[in-house]
N, C-alpha and C positions, 0 to 999 in steps of 0.2 A: 526825219533824220534826227539822230540824237543831238541834244544840246544845240539847237539851231541858232541860238544867239551867239554862240562861241564855237564855230565849226572847228572840228579836229579831223585832219585827213584820215588817219587810220580807222577810227570808228565809222566814218562815213563810207570809206572804201569798202569796209566789211559789209555794211548794209547793202551797198550797190551790188557787190559780188553775190551775196546771198539771194537778193531779189532776182537778179538776172538768171541765176541758176534755177530758181523755181519756175521761171518762164519757160526755160528749156530752149531747144534749137530755134534759131531764127529770131532771137530777142531783138526788139527795137528799143534802143536806149536813148532816152531824152533827158537832158539836164538843163537847168537854168541857173545862171549866175554862179554862186559858189559850188552848187551841185554839179554844174557843167565843168567847173575847174577840176573838181575831184574826179569826175568821170574821165576826162581826157588825160589827166595825169595817170590814172589807173591803167588806161589802155596803152600808155607809152612808156611806162616805167620798167618794162621787162619782167614784171612779176605776174602772178596769176591773174587771169581775166576770164570772162565767160567763154565757154567753149564755142558757141555758135552765135554770131551777131549778124543780123540782117542789115542794120544801119545805125548810125550814131548821129544825133541831132542835138546841137548845143546852142542855146540861146543866151545872149547877153553875158557871155563869159569874160571875166577880166583876164588879161594876160599878165601873169605875175612875173616880175623881172626886177632888176636892180634899180628900183625907184623908191624914193622915200615913202610914198603912200602905197603904191601898187607892188608891195613886196609880201609874199607869203612863201617862204622857202619850201615848205612841205608840198605845195602845189605847183611849184615852178617846174616848167618843162625843160628837159635836157635839150641840148643843141641837136641831138640826134633823134628827137622824139618821133619825127615822121617815119623813121626806119622801123619803128616797132609796131606801127599800125598795119593791120592786115590790108593788103592792097585791094582785095576784093570787097571790102566793107565800105559802103558809101559813108562819107563824113560830110555833114552840113553844119555850117556855122551861121548864125543869124545875129545881126548886131544893129540895133537902132541908131540912127545918126544923132539922136538927141539923148542917148544913153548917158548915165553918170560915168560909166566906164568909157574913156575916150574912144572914138571910132578908130584911132590909130592902133588900138588893140586888135581890131579885126585884120588890119594890115600885117601886124606882127604874127598873128596866127597863120595868115596866108603864106607868109615867107617861110615859116617853120614847117608848115604842113601843106605842101603844094598840092597834095591830092584832094584837099578839102574844097568843097563848093562854098564860097563865102557870099552870103546875101546881106548886103548893107541896105537897111530899110529907112528911107527918108521919113522924117517927122515922127519916128517911133522912139519911145523912151525905154528905160530898163525893163519894163514889163511888156514891151512891144505894144503898148497902148491896149493891152488885153486882147490883141488880135494875133492868133497863132495860125492863120490861114495858110501862110507860106509853108510852115512846118507840116501842117496836115496834108497839103498838096504833095510835098516831097515824100512824105511817108506813103501816101496812096500810090505814088508813082513807082514804089518798090515792087508793086504787084502783089 
């Protein structure tokens, strides 16, 4: 991603859209942390998005909101975010219970995006302890 140390929503969004379009129909979109934040915002902001998505998998995504630290207005989801997600596209959220982003963020996502499958992972950190097996199983289950 461009300028990874100082993420900027619009350039990151452009990269995700371009890459998803090169994948073509049935793209599987996986994002981690800030990348997951940009991905879910892109899918819920009512703007352009990939034409055909088989599934969305977001790991360790912070929930940006009116908080002193957890505030990034560009990536903040609207109150109606869940209405913009295609109902037929599976959405999975993974959050380690020992993540630097509070586990309460997973609950905030679940409330805003009730169609999401939220997997809270005990003993896992922001990098999910290097173990993406739950993500891999869910992707395999798409068929």
